[in-house]
C-alpha positions as CSV (number, residue, x, y, z in Angstrom):
1,M,-16.5,-12.9,13.9
2,S,-17.6,-14.7,17.0
3,L,-15.4,-16.0,19.8
4,N,-18.1,-18.2,21.2
5,A,-19.2,-20.4,18.2
6,F,-17.4,-23.6,19.0
7,D,-18.6,-27.0,20.1
8,T,-17.2,-28.4,23.3
9,H,-16.4,-31.8,24.7
10,P,-15.7,-32.7,28.3
11,L,-12.0,-33.0,27.7
12,V,-11.2,-31.8,24.2
13,L,-12.4,-28.2,23.6
14,S,-12.0,-25.4,21.0
15,G,-11.7,-21.7,21.0
16,I,-9.9,-18.7,19.6
17,V,-6.5,-17.3,20.7
18,F,-7.2,-13.7,21.6
19,K,-4.1,-12.9,23.5
20,K,-0.5,-14.2,23.5
21,S,2.9,-13.6,24.9
22,T,6.0,-15.7,24.6
23,G,5.0,-19.3,25.2
24,I,1.6,-18.4,26.7
25,Y,-1.7,-18.3,24.8
26,H,-5.1,-17.1,26.2
27,V,-8.0,-18.9,24.5
28,R,-11.6,-17.9,24.7
29,S,-13.9,-20.9,24.7
30,G,-17.5,-20.0,25.1
31,E,-17.6,-17.9,28.3
32,R,-14.3,-19.2,29.6
33,V,-10.8,-17.9,29.2
34,V,-8.1,-20.6,29.4
35,T,-4.4,-20.1,29.7
36,C,-2.6,-22.6,27.4
37,A,0.7,-23.9,26.5
38,I,1.2,-25.7,23.2
39,S,2.1,-29.3,22.4
40,N,5.6,-29.9,21.1
41,R,4.1,-31.8,18.2
42,L,3.0,-28.5,16.8
43,R,6.6,-27.5,16.4
44,K,7.4,-30.5,14.3
45,V,6.6,-31.8,10.8
46,L,6.1,-35.5,10.5
47,I,7.6,-36.9,7.2
48,Y,5.8,-40.0,5.8
49,P,7.2,-42.3,3.0
50,I,6.5,-41.6,-0.6
51,A,6.4,-45.2,-1.6
52,D,3.3,-47.4,-1.8
53,R,1.7,-47.2,1.6
54,S,0.4,-50.8,1.4
55,S,4.0,-52.0,1.4
56,I,5.2,-49.8,4.3
57,G,2.2,-49.1,6.5
58,H,-0.1,-46.1,6.7
59,H,1.2,-44.6,9.9
60,R,5.0,-45.1,9.7
61,V,6.9,-41.8,10.2
62,V,10.3,-41.9,8.6
63,D,11.6,-38.5,9.7
64,I,10.8,-35.4,11.8
65,E,11.7,-31.8,10.9
66,D,11.3,-28.6,12.7
67,I,8.7,-26.3,11.3
68,H,9.9,-23.2,9.4
69,M,8.1,-20.6,11.5
70,V,8.6,-18.6,14.6
71,D,5.4,-19.8,16.3
72,P,2.8,-22.3,15.1
73,V,0.0,-20.5,16.9
74,A,-1.0,-16.9,16.2
75,I,-3.5,-14.4,17.4
76,G,-6.9,-15.2,15.8
77,D,-6.2,-18.9,15.4
78,E,-9.0,-21.3,16.0
79,V,-7.5,-24.1,18.1
80,V,-8.3,-27.4,19.8
81,Y,-7.0,-27.8,23.3
82,T,-7.2,-30.3,26.2
83,D,-8.4,-29.0,29.5
84,A,-5.8,-29.4,32.2
85,G,-8.0,-28.0,34.9
86,E,-7.9,-24.8,37.0
87,G,-8.2,-22.6,33.9
88,S,-5.2,-24.1,32.1
89,G,-4.9,-26.2,29.0
90,L,-2.7,-27.6,26.2
91,I,-3.2,-26.6,22.5
92,T,-2.9,-29.7,20.4
93,E,-4.2,-28.5,17.0
94,V,-4.5,-25.4,15.0
95,R,-7.6,-25.4,12.7
96,P,-7.1,-24.4,9.0
97,R,-6.8,-20.7,8.6
98,R,-9.0,-18.6,6.2
99,T,-6.3,-16.0,5.9
100,Q,-3.1,-14.9,7.6
101,L,-0.9,-11.8,7.6
102,T,2.7,-13.1,7.4
103,R,6.2,-11.6,7.3
104,R,9.7,-13.0,7.1
105,A,11.1,-13.0,10.6
106,P,14.3,-11.1,11.2
107,G,17.5,-13.0,11.5
108,P,19.7,-15.0,9.2
109,K,17.6,-18.1,9.1
110,P,14.5,-17.9,6.9
111,L,11.4,-18.3,9.1
112,E,7.8,-17.5,8.6
113,Q,6.1,-15.3,11.3
114,V,2.3,-15.3,11.2
115,I,1.3,-12.0,12.7
116,V,-2.5,-12.4,12.7
117,A,-4.6,-15.4,11.6
118,N,-8.0,-15.3,10.1
119,V,-7.7,-11.6,9.6
120,D,-10.3,-9.9,7.4
121,V,-8.6,-6.6,6.6
122,V,-5.1,-5.1,7.0
123,I,-5.0,-1.4,7.6
124,P,-1.7,0.4,7.1
125,V,-1.8,3.6,9.0
126,V,0.3,6.6,7.9
127,S,0.6,10.1,9.3
128,G,-0.1,13.0,6.9
129,A,2.5,14.9,8.8
130,Q,4.8,14.6,11.9
131,P,6.2,12.1,11.0
132,K,6.4,12.6,7.2
133,P,4.6,9.8,5.4
134,R,6.7,7.0,4.2
135,W,4.8,5.6,1.2
136,G,7.4,3.0,0.5
137,M,6.6,1.3,3.8
138,I,2.8,1.5,3.0
139,D,3.5,-0.2,-0.3
140,R,5.4,-3.0,1.5
141,Y,2.4,-3.5,3.8
142,L,0.0,-3.5,0.8
143,A,2.2,-6.0,-1.2
144,S,2.3,-8.3,1.9
145,A,-1.5,-8.2,2.1
146,E,-1.7,-9.0,-1.6
147,S,0.7,-11.9,-1.2
148,C,-1.4,-13.3,1.7
149,G,-4.7,-12.7,-0.1
150,V,-6.0,-10.3,2.5
151,A,-8.1,-7.2,1.8
152,A,-6.3,-3.9,2.6
153,M,-7.2,-0.3,3.0
154,V,-5.0,2.8,3.9
155,C,-5.8,5.1,6.8
156,V,-4.2,8.6,6.9
157,T,-4.1,10.4,10.2
158,K,-3.3,14.0,11.3
159,I,-4.7,15.6,8.2
160,D,-5.4,18.7,10.3
161,L,-1.6,19.4,10.4
162,L,-1.3,19.7,6.7
163,R,-0.8,23.0,4.8
164,K,-2.5,23.5,1.5
165,H,0.4,22.4,-0.7
166,Q,0.9,19.4,1.6
167,M,-2.7,18.4,1.2
168,D,-2.5,18.8,-2.6
169,E,0.5,16.5,-2.6
170,L,-1.3,14.0,-0.3
171,M,-4.3,13.9,-2.5
172,E,-2.2,13.0,-5.6
173,V,-1.0,9.9,-3.7
174,V,-4.5,9.2,-2.4
175,E,-5.9,9.3,-5.9
176,D,-3.2,6.9,-7.1
177,Y,-4.3,4.4,-4.5
178,R,-8.0,4.8,-5.1
179,R,-7.5,4.5,-8.9
180,I,-6.0,1.0,-8.4
181,G,-8.7,-0.2,-6.0
182,Y,-7.5,0.6,-2.5
183,A,-9.9,2.5,-0.2
184,V,-8.2,5.4,1.6
185,L,-9.6,7.1,4.6
186,L,-8.5,10.6,5.6
187,T,-9.0,11.1,9.4
188,N,-8.8,13.9,11.9
189,S,-9.2,12.6,15.4
190,S,-9.8,16.1,16.8
191,T,-12.8,16.9,14.6
192,G,-13.9,13.4,14.0
193,D,-13.5,13.6,10.2
194,G,-13.3,10.1,8.7
195,I,-13.8,8.3,12.0
196,E,-17.4,7.1,11.4
197,A,-16.3,5.8,8.0
198,L,-13.4,3.9,9.6
199,R,-15.7,2.6,12.4
200,E,-18.0,1.2,9.7
201,K,-15.1,-0.5,7.9
202,L,-14.1,-2.2,11.2
203,T,-17.5,-3.4,12.3
204,G,-17.9,-7.2,12.2
205,K,-14.4,-7.9,11.1
206,L,-11.0,-8.9,12.5
207,S,-8.8,-6.0,11.5
208,A,-5.1,-5.6,11.9
209,L,-3.4,-2.2,12.2
210,V,0.1,-1.9,10.9
211,G,2.3,1.2,10.9
212,M,5.3,2.9,12.4
213,S,5.3,4.5,15.9
214,G,4.2,8.1,16.0
215,V,1.6,7.9,13.3
216,G,-1.2,8.4,15.8
217,K,-2.7,4.9,16.1
218,T,-3.5,5.4,19.8
219,T,-5.4,8.6,19.2
220,L,-7.1,7.1,16.2
221,L,-8.4,4.1,18.2
222,N,-9.5,6.4,21.1
223,A,-11.6,8.3,18.5
224,V,-13.1,5.1,17.1
225,Q,-14.0,3.8,20.6
226,P,-13.3,5.8,23.8
227,G,-10.5,4.3,25.8
228,L,-9.6,1.6,23.2
229,G,-6.3,3.2,22.2
230,L,-5.3,3.6,25.8
231,R,-6.0,-0.1,26.5
232,V,-4.0,-1.1,23.4
233,S,-1.1,1.2,24.2
234,A,-1.0,0.0,27.8
235,V,-0.8,-3.7,26.7
236,N,1.9,-2.8,24.1
237,V,4.1,-1.1,26.7
238,M,3.6,-3.7,29.3
239,L,4.2,-6.7,27.0
240,D,6.7,-5.3,24.6
241,K,9.0,-3.5,27.0
242,G,10.9,-1.8,24.2
243,R,11.7,-5.0,22.3
244,H,10.9,-5.1,18.6
245,T,8.7,-8.2,18.4
246,T,5.3,-9.4,17.4
247,T,5.2,-12.3,19.9
248,N,3.0,-10.2,22.3
249,L,-0.4,-9.3,20.8
250,E,-4.0,-9.1,21.8
251,M,-7.4,-8.9,20.1
252,F,-9.6,-6.1,21.4
253,P,-13.4,-6.3,21.0
254,L,-15.3,-3.4,19.3
255,D,-18.6,-2.1,20.6
256,G,-20.2,-2.5,17.2
257,G,-19.0,-6.0,16.7
258,G,-15.6,-7.3,15.5
259,Y,-12.1,-7.2,16.8
260,I,-9.0,-5.2,16.2
261,V,-5.3,-6.0,16.6
262,D,-2.5,-3.5,16.7
263,T,0.9,-4.7,15.7
264,P,3.6,-2.8,17.6
265,G,7.3,-3.0,17.6
266,M,8.2,-4.5,14.2
267,K,11.8,-3.4,13.5
268,T,11.9,-4.9,10.1
269,F,9.3,-6.0,7.6
270,G,9.8,-8.4,4.7
271,L,7.7,-10.5,2.4
272,W,7.6,-14.2,3.1
273,D,7.7,-17.0,0.5
274,T,7.6,-14.6,-2.4
275,D,9.9,-14.9,-5.4
276,M,11.3,-11.5,-6.1
277,D,10.6,-11.9,-9.8
278,D,6.9,-12.1,-8.8
279,V,6.7,-8.9,-6.8
280,G,5.1,-7.1,-9.8
281,L,2.1,-9.4,-9.4
282,L,1.5,-7.9,-5.9
283,F,1.0,-4.4,-7.4
284,P,-2.5,-4.4,-9.0
285,E,-1.6,-1.8,-11.6
286,I,1.7,-3.5,-12.6
287,A,0.4,-7.1,-12.7
288,P,-1.5,-6.8,-16.1
289,F,1.8,-5.9,-17.8
290,V,4.0,-8.6,-16.3
291,G,5.0,-11.0,-19.1
292,Q,4.0,-8.5,-21.9
293,C,7.4,-7.0,-22.4
294,K,9.7,-7.7,-25.4
295,F,11.8,-10.0,-23.3
296,G,8.8,-11.6,-21.6
297,L,9.3,-12.7,-18.0
298,D,13.1,-12.1,-18.2
299,C,12.5,-8.3,-18.3
300,Q,13.7,-6.5,-15.2
301,H,11.6,-3.4,-16.0
302,Q,14.5,-1.0,-15.8
303,T,16.5,-0.3,-18.9
304,E,15.3,-3.1,-21.3
305,P,13.8,-1.9,-24.6
306,G,10.2,-2.8,-25.2
307,C,9.3,-2.9,-21.5
308,A,5.5,-2.9,-21.1
309,V,5.7,-1.8,-17.4
310,K,7.8,1.3,-18.2
311,A,5.6,2.1,-21.1
312,A,2.6,2.0,-18.9
313,M,4.3,4.3,-16.4
314,E,5.1,6.8,-19.1
315,R,1.4,6.7,-20.1
316,G,0.5,7.5,-16.5
317,E,-1.2,4.1,-15.9
318,I,1.4,3.4,-13.2
319,S,2.6,6.1,-10.9
320,G,6.4,6.8,-10.8
321,R,6.2,6.6,-7.0
322,R,4.7,3.1,-7.0
323,Y,7.1,2.0,-9.8
324,R,10.1,3.1,-7.7
325,N,8.7,1.4,-4.6
326,Y,8.1,-1.8,-6.6
327,L,11.8,-1.8,-7.7
328,S,12.9,-1.1,-4.1
329,I,10.9,-4.1,-2.7
330,R,12.1,-6.4,-5.4
331,D,15.8,-5.4,-4.8
332,Q,15.5,-5.2,-1.0
333,P,12.9,-7.7,0.2
334,T,13.3,-6.8,3.9
335,A,13.4,-3.2,5.1
336,E,14.0,-1.5,8.5
337,L,11.1,0.5,9.9
338,K,12.7,3.7,11.0
């Protein structure tokens, strides 16, 4: 992904949002960095009439609604802006996104929060030990990536801290993920195990790291590229200041090509715009059995007779752990990250 591949015009220019904090967007356009605000129009939806346009007029707006999202501009967005001079500008348009990683924003009002736009791969990071891995959260991240149509892989850190029985337990989970199609990298930042493989996966892509605090993302990034984790950590501390938010983010360039975004401070994580009856479709090993039960799409895959999902679990085609996590997500769409 290139940040410099955009045509320019004397007044109307384009670029990529590579850094943002509340109300401020840093756009790279060619060799320039422009600090931008956004047009109020981007926070509104214009409602046009449904009737025959020839009788009303092509450009008549009949209503205006607020958009149902926290912020219409996200890290990774390709935007159009007007140059206001002295290194400042106004974003007037967000170009169509290839992909986006989205969550339901915390709060009583349902709002979409786009975490990273045009992302190529989402990487849930989990510690093998200290803290103990929370596979339920990893499955939430993976389900979210599936709902957004974004590729995902799992990265396990701190494998050097595992005893033999812990490693055996870990490998059972790893093989579950690999069997259903997810790549899993086991890393040891001290010895370098798995680091080159991770570096290759990141090269040339816009990658987003997701994971709880303490899982070793800073150390991992330092191993991938010396000093990178420290730069990311410094920005997270400076911008976040202890608040649980994803409004302050930055894309960091990788020496081999590509960019990486760490997503600190998410207190809660929930799927956006997903019918809870469709959560099974976000689990690759469960999806083929949805609708195949005795009670069809009405089956809740719990106590009903003739449930194809439970039968597949009993045959070992679906792990009990993943099945339980599927039920948890369906019954509790948003979970706290503790």
